[in-house]
VOGU-3710 file (C-alpha; in Angstrom, 3 decimals, decimal comma):
1> mtglinrdta> -18,871/-29,568/23,098  -18,085/-25,958/24,025  -19,531/-25,982/27,526  -21,982/-23,215/26,590  -25,762/-23,507/26,460  -27,201/-24,344/23,039  -29,310/-22,182/20,722  -32,737/-23,160/22,050  -31,740/-22,744/25,700  -30,048/-19,400/25,049
11> ieeitaflkn> -33,110/-18,021/23,242  -35,408/-19,330/25,968  -33,349/-17,768/28,798  -32,930/-14,413/27,036  -36,637/-14,239/26,159  -37,682/-15,059/29,725  -35,286/-12,486/31,191  -36,491/-9,690/28,889  -40,120/-10,462/29,653  -39,645/-10,544/33,421
21> egrershalm> -36,930/-9,149/35,672  -35,004/-7,367/32,898  -38,041/-5,873/31,176  -37,547/-2,234/32,247  -33,736/-2,058/32,278  -31,076/-1,536/29,585  -29,177/-4,450/28,056  -27,138/-5,266/24,949  -27,504/-8,291/22,687  -24,298/-9,328/20,918
31> vidldnfkdv> -24,163/-11,793/18,050  -20,612/-13,033/17,420  -19,253/-14,738/14,318  -15,697/-16,070/14,042  -13,657/-14,737/11,110  -11,566/-17,204/9,062  -12,832/-20,211/11,053  -13,594/-22,109/7,827  -9,880/-21,850/6,972  -9,058/-23,723/10,189
41> ndsfghfegd> -11,294/-26,643/9,221  -10,046/-26,602/5,618  -6,370/-26,447/6,589  -6,206/-28,595/9,727  -9,415/-30,620/9,819  -12,480/-30,617/12,041  -10,646/-32,019/15,063  -8,513/-28,878/15,231  -11,594/-26,809/14,423  -13,478/-28,265/17,386
51> kvlrilagki> -10,485/-27,530/19,616  -10,432/-23,896/18,501  -14,189/-23,615/19,109  -13,791/-24,893/22,671  -10,924/-22,483/23,391  -12,715/-19,439/21,993  -16,010/-20,360/23,661  -14,132/-20,359/26,960  -12,655/-16,949/26,145  -16,115/-15,533/25,393
61> ravfrsgdiv> -17,482/-16,898/28,661  -14,494/-15,452/30,595  -15,024/-11,934/29,226  -18,561/-11,622/30,592  -20,023/-11,698/34,100  -21,482/-14,866/35,508  -25,005/-13,398/35,318  -24,771/-12,566/31,589  -26,297/-15,129/29,220  -23,721/-16,687/26,849
71> grlggdefvv> -24,681/-19,361/24,314  -23,662/-20,978/21,045  -26,168/-20,550/18,230  -24,493/-23,160/16,066  -21,355/-23,544/13,958  -19,040/-20,629/14,744  -21,814/-18,236/15,830  -22,428/-17,207/19,450  -24,887/-14,965/21,295  -24,488/-12,928/24,499
81> lmkdaathgd> -26,994/-10,884/26,476  -24,950/-8,330/28,403  -27,262/-7,391/31,263  -27,637/-3,901/32,735  -25,447/-2,221/30,118  -25,621/1,357/31,355  -23,947/3,227/28,482  -22,594/2,689/24,995  -19,152/3,350/26,449  -19,514/0,291/28,728
91> irrkaqelln> -20,697/-1,804/25,790  -17,856/-0,599/23,560  -15,223/-1,426/26,175  -16,665/-4,901/26,637  -16,884/-5,462/22,878  -13,266/-4,361/22,450  -12,198/-6,688/25,276  -14,002/-9,512/23,497  -12,292/-8,708/20,171  -8,915/-8,863/21,923
101> aleymtsggd> -9,778/-12,221/23,511  -10,934/-13,740/20,212  -7,612/-13,195/18,424  -6,218/-16,720/18,129  -3,606/-18,205/15,794  -3,265/-21,900/15,023  -0,456/-23,269/12,877  1,039/-26,423/11,486  3,987/-26,834/9,170  4,292/-23,648/7,135
111> iavtvtgsig> 0,578/-22,795/7,413  -0,851/-20,402/9,983  -4,436/-19,208/10,340  -5,469/-16,294/12,552  -9,041/-16,394/13,812  -10,713/-13,168/14,924  -14,272/-12,187/15,743  -16,919/-9,874/14,284  -19,681/-8,608/16,565  -23,118/-7,142/15,889
121> iadyngdgka> -24,766/-5,283/18,765  -28,409/-4,307/19,365  -29,680/-2,200/22,276  -32,567/-3,111/24,549  -33,669/0,070/26,351  -36,599/-1,169/28,396  -38,758/-0,773/25,313  -40,202/-4,280/25,313  -38,431/-5,510/22,183  -38,821/-9,228/21,615
131> fdllyreade> -35,787/-11,452/21,126  -36,596/-11,975/17,425  -36,380/-8,239/16,716  -33,236/-7,801/18,815  -31,600/-10,707/17,016  -32,481/-9,291/13,573  -30,987/-5,941/14,541  -27,806/-7,505/15,930  -27,528/-9,765/12,889  -27,787/-6,773/10,559
141> alyrakhtgk> -25,043/-5,009/12,529  -22,950/-8,201/12,344  -23,392/-8,258/8,572  -22,027/-4,696/8,429  -19,075/-5,623/10,650  -18,232/-8,602/8,419  -18,442/-6,534/5,241  -16,447/-3,526/6,446  -13,266/-5,376/7,267  -14,095/-8,028/9,928
151> nrycfyqeda> -12,437/-8,109/13,374  -14,650/-5,251/14,586  -17,986/-4,513/16,200  -20,914/-2,511/14,886  -24,039/-1,175/16,579  -27,364/-1,565/14,768  -28,501/1,911/15,792  -25,540/3,814/14,380  -25,560/5,175/10,858  -23,578/3,019/8,477
161> qgdqgggags> -21,905/6,185/7,189  -20,938/7,334/10,649  -19,219/5,737/13,587  -19,888/2,070/13,010  -18,175/0,736/16,048  -14,706/-0,385/16,791  -12,126/-3,048/16,610  -8,973/-3,535/14,676  -9,846/-1,352/11,733  -11,575/1,450/13,589
171> vltvtsagie> -8,877/1,865/16,215  -6,385/2,973/13,617  -8,737/5,242/11,717  -7,879/7,787/14,400  -4,179/7,780/13,471  -2,755/10,288/11,003  -1,144/7,544/8,896  -4,443/5,724/8,412  -2,712/2,325/8,472  -4,989/-0,700/8,526
181> lkalinnidg> -4,377/-2,598/11,751  -4,848/-5,957/10,103  -1,981/-5,270/7,697  0,234/-4,237/10,595  -0,591/-7,377/12,560  0,266/-9,569/9,601  3,500/-7,800/8,625  5,109/-5,833/11,411  8,257/-7,062/13,172  6,821/-6,201/16,552
191> gialleigee> 3,494/-5,294/18,034  0,962/-2,539/18,506  -0,491/-1,282/21,771  -3,122/1,342/22,590  -2,250/2,762/26,005  -4,528/4,822/28,272  -2,445/7,300/30,281  -4,385/7,745/33,536  -3,326/7,481/37,165  -1,974/4,146/36,035
201> irsiylsssy> -0,991/3,223/32,486  -3,243/0,499/31,116  -3,630/-1,140/27,728  -6,880/-0,643/25,819  -5,752/-2,864/22,967  -2,804/-5,210/22,358  -2,221/-6,849/18,991  -1,623/-10,587/18,923  1,867/-9,865/17,535  2,607/-7,796/20,661
211> vrmmhlsyeg> 1,455/-10,568/22,977  3,566/-13,154/21,135  6,658/-10,953/20,987  6,503/-10,163/24,706  5,900/-13,854/25,554  2,668/-12,964/27,350  -0,873/-14,332/27,402  -4,191/-12,522/27,429  -5,019/-14,299/30,670  -1,856/-12,969/32,302
221> ikqadnrilt> -2,513/-9,471/31,033  -6,055/-9,620/32,406  -4,748/-10,756/35,802  -2,443/-7,714/35,799  -5,515/-5,541/35,159  -3,987/-4,479/31,799  -1,092/-2,722/33,559  1,445/-3,743/30,926  4,323/-1,763/32,471  4,450/-4,445/35,167
231> fidpedmpav> 5,986/-6,734/32,525  8,953/-4,366/32,036  12,207/-4,665/33,962  11,704/-2,681/37,218  14,845/-0,609/36,542  13,480/0,554/33,169  9,860/1,061/34,208  10,205/4,671/35,559  11,892/5,885/32,358  9,254/4,275/30,102
241> eamlregavt> 6,413/5,669/32,210  7,962/9,165/32,200  8,401/8,974/28,417  4,759/8,017/27,881  3,418/10,671/30,252  5,491/13,394/28,610  4,257/12,343/25,162  0,670/12,319/26,421  1,049/15,923/27,619  3,049/17,420/24,710
251> grpaesvfrr> 1,478/15,423/21,880  4,945/14,833/20,408  6,252/11,378/19,415  8,084/9,670/22,273  10,385/6,684/22,325  12,313/4,519/24,725  14,308/1,289/24,952  13,546/-1,162/27,757  14,294/-4,679/28,948  12,060/-7,581/29,834
261> rtrsgaikwh> 13,130/-10,742/31,609  11,523/-13,935/30,286  10,438/-16,882/32,427  13,727/-18,602/31,639  15,664/-15,607/32,942  16,829/-14,364/29,528  16,931/-10,602/28,913  14,996/-9,284/25,915  15,444/-5,715/24,682  12,556/-3,798/23,102
271> hmravriayk> 12,155/-0,413/21,448  8,905/1,563/21,801  7,792/4,548/19,735  4,513/6,122/20,819  2,377/9,094/19,821  -0,820/10,545/21,281  -4,012/10,053/19,262  -7,600/11,282/19,471  -9,655/8,486/21,044  -13,172/9,492/22,042
281> ysdnpvmiai> -13,928/6,452/24,173  -11,545/7,473/26,983  -11,450/10,555/29,193  -7,672/10,129/29,591  -4,978/10,703/26,944  -4,411/7,657/24,730  -1,195/6,777/22,882  -0,546/4,291/20,122  2,775/2,506/20,461  4,740/0,318/18,052
291> vtdvtnlket> 7,086/-2,007/19,925  9,899/-3,947/18,226  12,254/-6,619/19,544  15,843/-5,275/19,353  17,572/-7,964/21,411  20,005/-8,893/18,613  21,290/-5,343/18,099  24,605/-4,334/19,551  24,136/-2,577/22,877  26,313/0,377/21,858
301> elkyeaqkkq> 24,152/0,955/18,770  20,849/0,108/20,430  19,025/3,424/20,312  19,865/4,229/16,697  19,386/0,705/15,369  16,076/0,264/17,170  14,739/3,443/15,634  15,977/2,394/12,223  14,310/-1,016/12,538  11,093/0,668/13,608
311> letvlrvshv> 11,136/3,018/10,647  11,939/0,300/8,141  9,054/-1,780/9,486  6,634/1,085/9,037  8,016/1,752/5,551  7,301/-1,841/4,601  3,674/-1,941/5,747  2,366/1,591/5,223  0,974/2,753/1,890  1,425/6,432/2,794
321> vtfevdipnr> 5,174/6,411/3,561  6,490/7,117/0,105  9,922/8,740/0,150  13,265/8,681/1,895  16,003/11,339/1,697  19,660/10,271/1,880  21,025/13,348/3,634  24,812/12,934/3,016  24,240/12,317/-0,719  21,296/14,727/-1,082
331> slyiteptla> 19,338/12,041/-2,921  15,679/11,039/-2,888  14,586/7,385/-2,802  10,990/6,712/-3,841  8,737/3,640/-3,770  6,832/1,859/-6,529  3,453/3,556/-5,780  5,180/6,936/-6,036  6,762/6,005/-9,372  3,331/5,138/-10,737
341> kygvdthvik> 1,678/8,258/-9,337  4,164/10,811/-10,692  5,389/8,978/-13,790  9,035/9,083/-12,650  11,286/6,433/-14,266  13,894/6,020/-11,526  13,929/5,021/-7,861  16,777/7,438/-7,015  16,820/11,170/-7,779  20,009/13,111/-7,058
351> nmpgflidns> 20,559/16,847/-6,534  17,505/17,434/-4,374  15,518/19,650/-4,472  17,190/21,175/-7,523  16,060/18,350/-9,803  12,391/18,822/-8,886  12,547/22,597/-9,320  14,590/22,617/-12,551  12,218/20,122/-14,182  9,073/22,013/-13,074
361> ivhpdsvdec> 7,890/19,045/-11,023  7,274/21,573/-8,249  4,848/24,373/-9,118  6,477/27,849/-9,141  4,230/28,917/-6,255  5,701/26,135/-4,091  9,418/26,495/-4,939  10,255/28,486/-1,788  8,332/26,073/0,434  10,090/23,084/-1,172
371> rrmyeeiyag> 13,536/24,648/-0,687  12,711/25,438/2,938  11,740/21,840/3,693  14,935/20,393/2,188  17,100/22,980/3,938  15,541/21,871/7,234  16,150/18,200/6,397  19,808/18,796/5,517  20,227/20,873/8,684  19,065/17,890/10,754
381> veegsaiirt> 15,757/19,321/11,955  14,063/16,405/13,732  10,658/16,681/12,074  8,647/19,070/9,947  6,190/19,468/7,127  5,410/21,498/4,011  2,452/21,946/1,681  3,669/21,702/-1,924  1,999/21,630/-5,349  3,548/18,902/-7,520
391> ltksggyite> 3,147/17,720/-11,108  1,479/14,337/-11,763  1,921/12,147/-14,831  -1,440/13,434/-16,118  0,107/16,892/-16,495  -1,853/18,570/-13,696  -0,659/19,918/-10,361  -2,012/18,637/-7,055  -1,536/20,047/-3,579  -0,036/17,646/-1,024
401> rytyftvkdd> 1,285/17,728/2,511  4,834/16,393/2,978  5,675/15,334/6,526  9,083/13,955/7,536  11,168/13,006/10,533  14,926/12,592/10,654  17,054/9,607/11,677  20,472/10,222/13,223  23,365/7,849/13,783  24,884/7,109/17,179
411> tgkpvkavgv> 27,062/10,248/16,932  24,011/12,462/16,457  24,685/13,096/12,754  21,550/13,155/10,540  21,707/10,339/7,982  18,228/10,164/6,456  14,720/11,574/6,577  11,658/9,396/6,115  8,621/11,135/4,666  4,938/10,672/3,996
421> iegmetdhek> 2,868/12,361/1,311  -0,794/13,021/2,044  -3,153/14,352/-0,607  -4,906/17,517/0,481  -8,674/17,317/0,064  -8,673/20,924/-1,079  -6,041/23,485/-2,051  -8,065/26,612/-1,298  -10,961/27,567/0,913  -12,982/28,231/-2,280
431> tlrvaqlekq> -12,665/24,562/-3,248  -14,697/22,257/-1,031  -16,594/19,031/-1,297  -19,830/20,362/-2,732  -21,525/17,030/-2,051  -20,599/17,356/1,637  -22,051/20,857/1,832  -25,220/19,724/0,103  -25,591/16,900/2,620  -25,083/19,301/5,528
441> frlhsdtmls> -27,751/21,680/4,300  -30,249/18,912/3,627  -29,887/17,514/7,148  -29,035/20,574/9,246  -31,137/23,484/7,973  -33,781/23,659/10,707  -33,045/27,331/11,435  -33,390/28,379/7,779  -36,459/29,192/5,703  -34,942/27,853/2,509
451> vvkvslsgdt> -31,652/26,669/0,974  -30,952/26,739/-2,756  -27,974/25,245/-4,598  -27,239/27,242/-7,764  -24,975/26,329/-10,688  -23,377/29,595/-11,819  -22,593/28,314/-15,312  -25,975/26,770/-16,116  -28,484/29,154/-14,453  -30,017/26,092/-12,806
461> fellkadptr> -30,943/25,539/-9,184  -31,937/22,820/-6,770  -34,103/23,298/-3,689  -32,311/21,684/-0,760  -34,944/23,117/1,585  -38,051/24,872/0,313  -39,675/27,905/1,957  -43,108/26,476/2,871  -44,779/29,774/1,962  -43,223/29,834/-1,521
471> eayaekcksy> -42,574/26,147/-2,269  -45,218/25,705/-4,957  -44,032/28,684/-6,975  -40,338/27,881/-6,567  -40,871/24,439/-8,033  -42,416/26,015/-11,143  -39,417/28,289/-11,822  -37,349/27,137/-14,789  -34,125/28,924/-13,841  -32,391/30,599/-10,915
481> selldnvleh> -32,762/33,999/-12,571  -36,541/33,509/-12,653  -36,517/32,463/-8,993  -34,517/35,559/-8,004  -36,914/37,865/-9,873  -39,829/36,318/-7,998  -38,146/36,899/-4,639  -37,398/40,526/-5,532  -41,118/41,190/-6,171  -41,763/40,795/-2,434
491> vedsadrahl> -38,946/43,118/-1,266  -40,439/46,323/0,057  -37,614/48,828/-0,416  -36,405/49,659/-3,948  -32,838/50,190/-2,716  -32,842/46,671/-1,232  -34,164/45,265/-4,510  -31,374/46,947/-6,448  -28,726/45,740/-4,009  -29,996/42,165/-4,052
501> kktfslesmh> -30,128/42,145/-7,855  -26,598/43,519/-8,036  -25,186/41,106/-5,454  -26,996/37,822/-6,109  -27,393/37,741/-9,905  -25,357/35,055/-11,685  -23,000/37,599/-13,243  -22,383/39,340/-9,921  -21,711/36,099/-8,081  -19,258/35,079/-10,818
511> rsyesnkihl> -17,384/38,370/-10,362  -17,392/37,958/-6,588  -15,929/34,468/-6,844  -13,188/35,563/-9,234  -12,256/38,439/-6,897  -12,061/35,947/-3,988  -15,165/37,310/-2,253  -16,920/34,034/-1,541  -19,291/35,018/1,291  -22,202/37,372/0,492
521> dhefrirgdr> -25,043/38,546/2,732  -27,759/41,202/3,065  -30,802/41,924/5,269  -34,018/43,363/3,825  -37,672/43,922/4,652  -40,525/42,208/2,827  -44,216/43,050/2,717  -46,028/42,511/5,990  -43,227/44,166/8,014  -41,148/40,983/8,086
531> wrsvsaglyk> -37,362/40,920/7,820  -35,233/38,449/5,914  -31,526/37,709/5,721  -30,019/36,173/2,594  -26,465/34,815/2,506  -24,469/32,878/-0,063  -21,287/30,826/-0,035  -19,490/30,326/-3,362  -17,474/27,130/-3,843  -15,810/25,219/-6,655
541> neldgevyaf> -16,583/21,511/-6,795  -13,331/19,567/-6,486  -14,664/16,881/-8,854  -15,945/18,791/-11,905  -14,545/22,310/-11,415  -18,055/23,816/-11,471  -18,735/26,827/-9,220  -21,852/26,587/-7,062  -23,633/29,021/-4,761  -25,416/27,825/-1,638
551> irlrdvtrkr> -27,979/30,539/-0,888  -29,737/30,557/2,500  -32,791/32,575/3,501  -33,560/33,235/7,175  -36,288/35,038/9,103  -34,552/37,787/11,125  -37,724/39,553/12,271  -37,143/38,609/15,933  -33,546/39,849/15,834  -34,662/43,176/14,370
561> aleretgval> -37,340/43,446/17,072  -34,684/42,926/19,774  -32,644/45,802/18,363  -35,738/48,009/18,294  -36,890/47,056/21,822  -33,460/47,540/23,429  -32,317/50,506/21,365  -29,048/48,693/20,557  -27,907/48,472/16,920  -25,879/45,309/16,421
571> krgepsvfym> -22,664/45,758/14,452  -20,954/43,034/12,453  -17,584/41,754/13,576  -14,943/39,536/11,970  -15,784/37,206/10,301  -18,953/39,002/9,226  -21,255/36,224/10,457  -20,427/37,386/14,009  -21,257/40,591/15,882  -18,915/42,935/17,710
581> petvrslgda> -18,673/41,852/21,383  -19,530/45,266/22,811  -22,827/45,486/20,916  -23,859/41,972/21,981  -22,935/42,830/25,587  -25,043/45,991/25,483  -28,034/44,223/23,973  -27,627/41,368/26,452  -27,646/43,754/29,417  -30,842/45,363/28,145
591> vinqsrgksr> -32,602/42,029/27,571  -31,595/40,733/31,028  -32,974/43,846/32,711  -36,215/43,789/30,709  -36,894/40,057/31,154  -35,941/39,668/34,845  -38,709/37,715/36,580  -40,568/37,174/33,299  -38,420/34,964/31,090  -34,922/33,539/30,918
601> cavallvltn> -31,968/34,153/28,657  -28,592/32,401/28,449  -24,932/32,699/27,504  -23,273/29,685/25,868  -19,553/29,175/25,290  -18,302/26,926/22,511  -14,532/26,387/22,484  -11,930/24,528/20,427  -9,857/23,496/23,446  -6,756/22,313/21,570
611> ydnmlykygr> -6,466/25,384/19,318  -2,790/26,004/20,172  -1,872/22,360/19,676  -3,676/22,251/16,311  -1,874/25,435/15,256  1,489/23,975/16,280  0,784/20,654/14,568  -0,893/21,726/11,316  -0,007/25,380/10,767  -2,057/28,523/10,288
621> nlvdklllgf> -3,231/27,795/6,728  -4,946/24,488/7,496  -6,222/25,545/10,928  -7,928/28,577/9,386  -9,751/26,230/6,997  -10,736/23,923/9,841  -12,078/26,913/11,772  -14,164/27,985/8,779  -15,897/24,620/8,930  -16,358/24,943/12,704
631> igktmmklkp> -17,883/28,407/12,305  -20,057/27,371/9,364  -21,507/24,390/11,208  -22,176/26,551/14,263  -24,077/29,124/12,219  -26,192/26,381/10,625  -27,546/25,364/14,028  -28,045/28,828/15,579  -31,230/30,830/15,104  -30,857/34,376/13,705
641> ehlstydgrg> -31,696/35,830/17,141  -28,866/33,813/18,739  -26,211/36,509/18,769  -22,612/35,311/18,604  -19,116/36,764/18,873  -15,714/35,247/18,070  -12,308/35,731/19,676  -10,243/34,662/16,646  -8,798/31,636/18,476  -11,543/29,033/18,319
651> aitifipdae> -13,901/30,405/21,012  -17,493/31,449/20,221  -19,740/33,261/22,715  -23,493/33,016/22,079  -26,202/35,154/23,695  -29,595/33,392/23,632  -32,355/35,923/24,444  -35,102/33,318/24,867  -33,913/30,315/26,915  -37,216/28,512/27,295
661> pptapaalme> -37,322/25,832/28,417  -34,136/26,336/30,493  -32,726/23,053/29,200  -32,923/24,169/25,566  -29,508/25,943/25,376  -27,660/22,913/26,783  -29,494/20,644/24,327  -28,442/22,950/21,484  -24,786/22,707/22,566  -24,996/18,912/22,663
671> kllaffrdpa> -26,349/18,897/19,099  -23,516/21,151/17,972  -20,850/18,983/19,606  -22,320/15,883/17,969  -22,330/17,700/14,608  -18,658/18,671/14,966  -17,659/15,103/15,843  -19,613/13,371/13,064  -17,070/12,139/10,478  -19,807/11,997/7,848
681> ffhfgeeaym> -19,499/15,804/7,640  -15,686/16,161/7,741  -14,136/18,150/4,905  -10,622/17,447/6,185  -9,292/14,380/7,962  -7,716/16,599/10,603  -11,179/17,536/11,889  -11,079/14,237/13,775  -8,389/15,722/16,053  -10,289/18,897/16,979
691> efkaavavsd> -11,399/18,818/20,618  -14,429/20,854/21,694  -16,095/21,831/24,951  -19,306/23,738/25,593  -20,944/25,270/28,638  -24,143/27,221/29,313  -25,325/29,662/31,971  -29,066/30,439/32,197  -30,291/33,612/33,877  -32,518/33,806/36,943
701> emtqsfdaly> -34,010/36,647/38,992  -30,606/37,393/40,547  -28,722/37,810/37,256  -27,597/41,430/36,911  -25,698/41,619/33,625  -24,378/39,889/30,540  -20,873/39,805/32,049  -22,163/38,016/35,152  -23,812/35,385/32,982  -20,651/35,081/30,876
711> keaeralrae> -18,482/34,491/33,963  -20,897/31,828/35,178  -20,597/30,074/31,823  -16,798/30,351/32,036  -16,818/28,635/35,436  -19,014/25,872/34,035  -16,623/25,449/31,097  -13,624/25,077/33,405  -15,521/22,455/35,389  -16,188/20,422/32,237
721> k> -13,983/17,340/31,963
//
């Protein structure tokens, strides 16, 4: 019926290929299930259902190469073996292309059903997996795709808590608004496009609403090689392209109005608003654009009315856009969700921001910030933000980020500001997701001897990682105080014992937290001429208000030996987890000279490349918190003898005295980059927009100094794409 091979033939061909010519190469098995297909049969009957199956089967076949194996397993389920799939990036792009092709709407009377596809993907890496195992893996990934929103793909190999794949839902998880794509498709008066800004501008994704509005077809778009600007009036194309390229460079929202001539010769006017997003599957900048049809607006009012229509559309479909300021009347209009959240009994509040301040809805600490934001709005500032503590109906204050942009009429006069309110995950660097930290230490503590989580109010502790030499005794300790006393028995110097007791007792850590000293550390010698470093971070759990200490013990014997062998005493820098650059440089020079021809060392550079853009976009307060996470994660992965310095602007330099094997430093950087990019360990949503690069230079017999190695690493960093 569909023109595809049936289940038995597909399994037979895939099995034979994997056993023979494809045995030692890499491939991907995709299992595809149509979403909402049952609704087609229920609403329009099986005749229409069979028609839809034939159409979508043809679309699946058209997406893949002639040599790939495409079959129908039965019902609305299909299977594809994508041969010679070199990378996950290639597989992702093909899966996304397939998702786009499977969007299909059928209608009759006042009923419309949109069919989409969910895809489960399993990798074959020349490992001899049989079809049965591959199918089970792909089917499990398909199950996850179906139960996390449909219209997406998932890989079997990827952690269900991490990056599960892509598709409609996952595309928009990279946007700051966090709008679900499916809701936009169903409600927006226009369409959505993801645009890759390379040598040519191409679409990565087009919503079905965009295709319908522009009177296009997926086949026509494919024939144009996704160059969607070719469908714009030639006179308007240069301006639209310039607008998109400028937005891709500056990161600021960009907008334009353009024409498109239909097949009948009619002129259609459209308004586009686009903003750059973080999209890790492309090396080029990517922008998300919302396009609306503004043909019926008066030409003299086109620019203003198009923007207004755009904003009203977003207001209607987005759960985060929650307030609107009428600038001439100095009044605030709020939505139903906001009424429920804050317990306000009216949709319109006049005398803003005086009403909020006079009624203590704004916390006294945030009054100046609130006044500043409204002064900017009334002055017509195009866009801005503020972090404000506000009163909820429960009687408590919460910290939120208010972000707005201003709408002006055709004379340039500001008429309203539309705003979004985003809850801040934390309101102070002392308050973090304790569960997140605990997860990090359980999974990323390879360089530590032990990690202990201590409740300061209950004198209880939990071993997140046990010191193998002391594990049995630690498990017998009934309290943290007992555990600390046991550790102190092995400290050689009495002065160190006194300092550790004074610094790391429950009472002392309480006092440190209250005085805002939340990072503690000390180095000491134990019996057997071994050196240890103990450090603690003190944090309040955002859920229960309890203060916890995460105490880490490291073996710093090798670092101490380096200082002794080179005669260089390392001095702490700022923050105190780093060393002063000049002392690291001196020690590095000595190690390079001593090890020349015997062993290798290395310099690694780890850089937040969009530091200035993050600072401009989010402000110093939030960026400092993001950097604390960046630094903390880095320190978790580095060994104590990996000596690091910090420039205060998102760049860490690491001297690695023992780079054996020579590939080890580069592998360490790859692990760090993966750690930074793993959303399972984000404390703030904005971490998704941090962009990192790393480079390594390993010494050889010709290396003369630390600076020479540093410059080599700098050159490698500049060469990184």
